[in-house]
C-alpha positions in Angstrom: -0.2 -0.2 0.1 1.2 3.4 -0.4 -0.5 7.0 0.7 -0.8 9.3 -2.4 -2.6 11.3 -4.6 -5.6 13.5 -2.6 -4.7 11.3 -0.2 -1.1 12.9 0.5 -2.3 16.2 -0.5 -4.5 16.4 2.1 -2.2 15.2 4.9 0.4 17.8 3.5 -3.1 20.0 4.6 -3.2 19.1 8.4 0.3 18.9 8.7 1.0 22.1 7.8 -2.4 23.4 9.7 -1.2 21.5 12.8 2.6 23.4 12.0 0.0 26.5 12.5 -1.1 26.4 15.7 1.8 24.6 18.3 0.7 24.1 21.3 3.0 22.9 24.4 2.0 20.2 27.0 -1.5 19.9 28.3 -2.5 23.0 26.3 -2.9 20.9 22.7 -6.7 21.9 22.8 -6.6 23.2 19.0 -4.3 20.1 17.9 -6.8 17.5 20.0 -10.3 19.4 18.5 -8.6 19.4 15.2 -7.2 16.3 15.0 -11.3 15.4 16.3 -12.5 16.8 13.1 -10.7 14.7 10.9 -11.0 11.3 12.7 -14.5 12.1 12.5 -14.7 11.7 8.8 -12.8 8.0 8.8 -14.9 4.3 9.7 -13.4 4.4 13.2 -15.2 1.9 15.9 -14.2 4.3 18.5 -12.7 7.5 19.3 -11.6 8.5 22.8 -10.6 11.9 24.2 -9.3 13.2 26.7 -10.4 12.9 29.7 -11.4 9.1 28.6 -7.7 7.9 27.5 -5.7 9.8 30.5 -4.8 8.7 34.0 -6.0 11.3 36.2 -2.6 11.9 38.0 -0.4 14.1 35.9 2.6 16.1 36.2 3.4 19.3 35.1 0.4 20.6 34.4 -0.8 24.2 34.4 -2.7 26.8 36.5 -6.1 27.1 35.8 -5.8 30.6 34.3 -3.4 29.1 31.3 -5.6 26.3 30.1 -8.3 28.8 30.4 -6.1 31.0 28.4 -4.9 28.6 25.9 -8.3 26.7 25.3 -9.7 30.0 24.0 -6.7 30.8 21.8 -7.9 27.1 20.0 -11.6 28.6 19.7 -10.7 31.3 18.4 -8.5 29.8 16.3 -11.4 27.7 15.0 -11.0 24.4 17.2 -14.7 23.3 17.9 -15.7 24.3 20.8 -17.8 21.7 22.8 -14.7 19.7 21.6 -12.3 22.1 23.6 -14.9 21.9 26.4 -14.3 18.2 26.9 -10.6 19.1 27.3 -11.1 20.6 30.1 -8.7 21.1 33.2 -5.8 19.7 30.1 -7.0 16.5 29.1 -5.5 16.4 25.8 -4.7 13.7 23.4 -7.1 10.3 21.7 -6.7 7.1 20.8 -8.3 5.8 17.4 -8.9 2.3 17.3 -10.0 0.6 14.5 -11.8 -3.2 14.7 -11.0 -5.6 12.0 -11.7 -8.5 12.9 -10.1 -11.8 15.2 -6.3 -10.8 15.4 -3.6 -9.0 17.2 -4.0 -5.6 18.8 -1.4 -3.9 17.5 -0.9 0.2 18.8 0.6 2.6 17.4 2.3 6.1 19.6 2.6 9.8 17.8 3.1 12.3 19.8 1.6 16.1 19.4 3.1 19.2 21.7 5.1 22.0 21.5 8.1 23.7 21.9 8.7 26.8 23.7 10.8 28.3 20.9 10.2 30.8 18.4 10.2 29.6 14.9 11.8 31.2 12.7 10.6 34.3 10.4 12.4 34.7 7.1 13.4 33.1 3.6 14.7 29.6 3.4 12.9 29.2 6.3 9.9 27.3 4.2 7.0 27.7 6.5 7.5 31.1 6.8 7.8 31.5 2.9 4.4 28.7 2.4 2.3 30.8 4.8 2.1 28.0 7.2 4.7 29.8 10.3 3.7 29.3 13.8 0.8 31.7 14.9 1.1 31.2 18.4 4.5 33.4 18.9 6.8 31.7 21.0 5.8 28.2 20.4 6.4 26.0 17.3 6.6 22.6 16.2 10.4 22.2 16.4 10.7 18.8 16.5 8.5 17.1 14.0 5.4 15.8 16.3 3.0 17.9 13.9 4.3 15.3 11.2 3.5 12.4 14.1 0.3 13.0 14.3 -0.3 13.6 10.5 1.3 10.2 10.1 -1.0 8.6 12.7 -3.7 9.9 10.7 -2.5 8.5 7.7 -1.6 5.4 8.9 -5.1 4.5 10.3 -6.8 5.2 6.8 -4.2 2.7 4.8 -4.9 0.0 7.5 -8.7 0.1 6.9 -7.6 -0.3 3.2 -6.0 -2.8 3.9 -6.7 -6.6 4.8 -5.6 -6.1 8.3 -6.7 -8.2 10.8 -6.9 -7.4 14.4 -7.4 -4.5 16.4 -5.7 -0.4 16.0 -5.3 1.4 17.8 -3.2 5.0 17.5 -2.1 7.0 20.7 -2.0 10.4 20.0 -0.1 11.4 22.8 0.4 14.9 24.2 3.1 16.2 26.3 6.1 14.3 25.6 8.2 17.7 25.6 8.1 18.0 29.0 8.4 14.1 29.7 4.6 14.0 31.4 2.3 11.9 29.2 3.8 9.3 28.8 2.8 7.8 32.3 -0.6 8.8 32.0 -1.4 7.3 28.4 0.3 4.8 29.5 -1.9 4.2 32.5 -4.9 4.8 31.2 -6.2 1.6 30.3 -6.3 1.7 26.5 -2.5 0.4 26.0 -3.7 -3.1 28.3 -4.7 -5.3 25.4 -2.2 -4.0 23.3 0.1 -7.2 22.0 2.5 -5.1 19.4 3.4 -1.3 20.2 5.2 0.7 17.6 6.0 4.7 18.5 7.4 6.8 16.0 9.9 9.7 15.7 11.1 11.8 12.7 14.7 13.1 11.9 16.6 12.1 14.9 20.0 13.1 12.8 18.7 10.3 9.9 18.3 11.4 6.5 15.2 11.1 4.4 15.0 7.5 2.8 16.9 6.1 6.0 14.4 4.4 8.6 16.0 3.0 11.4 13.7 -0.3 12.8 14.2 -0.1 16.2 15.8 2.0 18.4 17.9 1.7 21.6 19.7 3.5 24.5 17.4 5.6 25.7 18.4 7.4 28.6 16.4 7.5 32.0 15.2 11.2 32.8 13.8 13.1 35.7 12.0 16.7 35.4 12.2 18.9 38.5 11.7 22.4 39.3 12.8 23.8 43.1 11.6 26.8 44.3 13.1 28.5 46.8 11.6 31.2 49.3 13.5 33.4 51.8 13.2 36.8 52.9 13.4 40.5 51.2 14.9 43.8 52.8 16.8 46.7 51.6 20.1 45.5 50.1 21.7 48.6 51.4 20.4 49.9 54.4 19.7 46.2 55.8 20.8 43.4 53.9 21.5 41.4 57.4 17.7 41.4 57.6 16.7 39.4 54.8 17.6 35.8 53.5 18.8 35.2 50.6 17.3 33.0 47.7 19.0 33.8 44.9 21.8 32.7 47.0 20.4 29.4 47.7 19.6 29.0 44.0 22.8 30.3 42.6 24.6 27.4 45.4 22.7 24.5 44.1 22.9 25.4 40.5 26.9 25.4 41.1 26.5 22.2 43.0 23.9 20.5 40.9 27.2 19.8 38.8 29.1 18.8 41.2 26.9 15.5 41.5 29.7 12.4 41.2 29.6 10.1 38.0 28.7 6.9 38.5 30.8 3.7 37.0 27.6 2.1 35.9 27.4 4.0 33.3 26.5 7.7 31.7 24.6 10.4 33.7 23.6 13.8 33.3 22.3 16.7 34.9 20.9 20.5 33.6 20.0 23.5 35.4 18.0 24.6 32.4 15.9 27.9 33.3 16.8 30.5 36.9 15.3 33.5 38.1 14.3 35.4 40.8 14.7 38.2 42.9 11.9 42.0 41.8 15.0 44.5 42.1 18.7 45.5 42.0 18.2 47.0 45.7 16.1 44.0 46.9 17.5 41.5 48.7 15.7 38.7 46.5 12.6 36.5 49.1 12.2 33.5 45.8 13.7 32.2 43.2 13.7 28.8 41.0 15.7 26.6 38.9 14.0 24.0 36.7 16.4 21.3 35.9 16.6 17.2 35.1 18.8 14.4 35.7 19.4 11.4 33.3 21.0 7.9 33.9 21.8 5.4 31.4 19.6 3.3 33.0 16.2 3.6 35.6 18.5 2.8 38.1 21.2 5.4 37.4 18.8 8.7 36.7 17.2 7.4 40.4 20.7 8.2 41.3 20.8 11.3 40.2 17.6 12.7 41.2 18.3 11.3 45.0 21.6 13.3 44.4 19.7 16.7 43.2 17.1 16.7 45.6 19.7 15.9 48.6 21.7 19.3 46.8 18.9 21.4 46.6 17.9 21.0 50.4 21.3 22.0 51.6 21.9 24.7 49.2 18.7 26.1 50.2 19.5 25.5 54.0 23.2 26.9 53.5 21.1 30.4 53.4 18.5 29.9 56.0 16.0 29.2 53.4 12.6 26.5 52.0 12.7 24.8 49.4 9.9 22.7 47.6 11.3 20.3 45.1 7.9 19.8 42.2 8.3 17.0 40.2 7.4 17.7 36.8 8.3 14.6 34.6 10.3 11.5 34.3 10.3 8.8 32.1 11.9 5.0 32.4 14.8 3.8 30.0 13.8 1.7 27.7 15.0 -1.2 24.6 13.6 -2.1 21.1 12.2 -5.7 20.9 14.2 -7.6 18.2 11.3 -9.7 16.8 9.5 -6.5 16.6 11.4 -4.6 15.0 12.8 -6.8 12.3 9.8 -7.5 10.9 9.8 -3.5 10.6 13.3 -3.7 9.0 12.1 -6.2 6.1 9.1 -3.5 5.6 11.3 -0.6 4.9 13.8 -2.4 3.4 10.8 -3.0 0.7 9.3 0.9 0.7 9.6 3.6 -1.9 11.5 6.0 -1.3 13.1 3.7 1.4 17.4 4.2 0.7 18.7 1.8 3.7 17.7 0.7 6.9 19.4 0.4 10.3 18.5 -2.7 12.6 19.1 -0.4 15.5 20.6 2.9 16.6 21.3 4.9 20.4 19.0 7.6 20.8 21.3 9.0 23.2 18.4 11.1 24.7 14.9 10.6 26.5 11.6 9.8 25.7 8.2 9.2 27.4 7.5 7.0 25.1 9.4 4.3 27.2 6.5 4.6 29.7 4.0 2.8 27.4 6.3 0.3 25.7 7.4 -1.2 29.0 3.9 -1.4 29.7 3.1 -4.1 27.0 6.9 -5.6 27.6 5.7 -6.3 31.2 2.5 -7.8 30.0 4.7 -9.8 27.5 4.2 -7.7 24.3 6.6 -6.2 21.9 7.2 -3.2 21.4 10.0 -1.1 19.1 10.5 2.6 18.9 10.7 3.4 14.6 13.3 6.7 13.7 12.3 7.7 9.9 15.1 9.8 8.9 14.3 13.2 7.7 16.2 16.1 5.6 16.2 19.8 8.0 18.1 22.5 8.0 18.0 22.9 11.5 18.4 20.4 14.3 15.4 19.5 16.8 14.6 22.0 18.8 16.2 25.1 17.2 14.2 27.9 15.3 14.7 26.5 11.3 14.1 23.1 12.6 11.2 21.4 9.8 10.8 18.2 8.3 11.0 17.0 4.9 7.1 16.2 3.6 8.4 13.7 2.2 9.0 11.9 5.1 5.0 11.8 5.8 4.8 9.5 3.0 7.2 7.1 3.8 5.8 7.0 7.6 2.4 6.0 7.1 4.1 3.6 4.4 6.8 1.8 6.2 4.2 1.7 9.6 0.8 0.6 8.0 2.9 -2.0 6.0 4.5 -3.3 9.4 1.2 -3.7 11.2 -0.8 -5.4 8.4 2.2 -8.2 8.5 2.5 -8.2 12.2 -1.1 -9.0 12.3 -0.8 -12.1 9.8 3.0 -12.9 11.7 2.7 -12.2 14.9 6.3 -11.9 15.9 7.5 -13.2 18.8 4.6 -16.2 19.7 5.0 -19.1 20.2 
């Protein structure tokens, strides 16, 4: 099967519309509503939206005022108010289900959120030149999730028109960039009967025409926000009366980078966002740091996480301040199953437009698809993380990132044919 003609053009229109309306995690109101509009025209058996697909407990959810602002922005941009209302509280995302007789249940996970990056606004950046640059200034699809969501829709179309026997579930997951959406989606119930799971990412430093059948090497990750509280005072008249929260924060940042490395594997720490204080002549009473720790294994991430919490608390005590540490999001390590990746690789080798196939590659980063992958694997199923290469003028998470739209065709063709073959061959079964 191959997506082409009007169907392909329709997918490109969808991708560009999603690119034009990027939304960060738990605020994907327009994105979810737009996908609902698109999928309601398909011959689906079930479409589960928002709170129907997520566990109640979530990390990193914005306050009500910010959620309301993004919901209103989505409606102003053309999102259906009735769908946006169903997403109240930031319960974004959806699961689409096709049931095609007896056979295994195959899942496909695609993510839908964007990043807080201001998109390039001049040539040669193609979205700016061709009129689909971000309309939500300060946010953009700088990692290809607009293409991921579009490929998810295209796979549903292709599988619906194929000889696939079994059940297909496509998980349109929110809040991947903050490592917050994977766990509640994994615990939402719809993954419990999945026998095989494929997860998707475009690019990953691979060119258009290259497919990685089973990505490995995920670093486990934990995001945190530490809020320091002290006491203000006049910086010139009575500095001794203050308790300087910025000093506590600065000490914490310096000492986070002093956490000892571990001989069992790679570890990482980064203080990515810091702030505090109100004026140069006031001893600052509040400050914050947002950061992350990573580890080659989940245990190494937890080692870094424990040490980071100790450093944060010690820095606060050193400067007579208090600190609250918030867990903003996390994901375990993960590996692709070779038996499932082999099916993807065999299909990719026969797919038009694919010039090279890698059995595996090391990601060197983190992804909360690992929650979904491990959920399936722990129940006896198989999972693989598929990389579909794309030429892009700027690297991931940069203002000039864009997707070579030929990648959408390749992604749909490889994944839909792989799903049909998985249904027929049932890899790993006795």
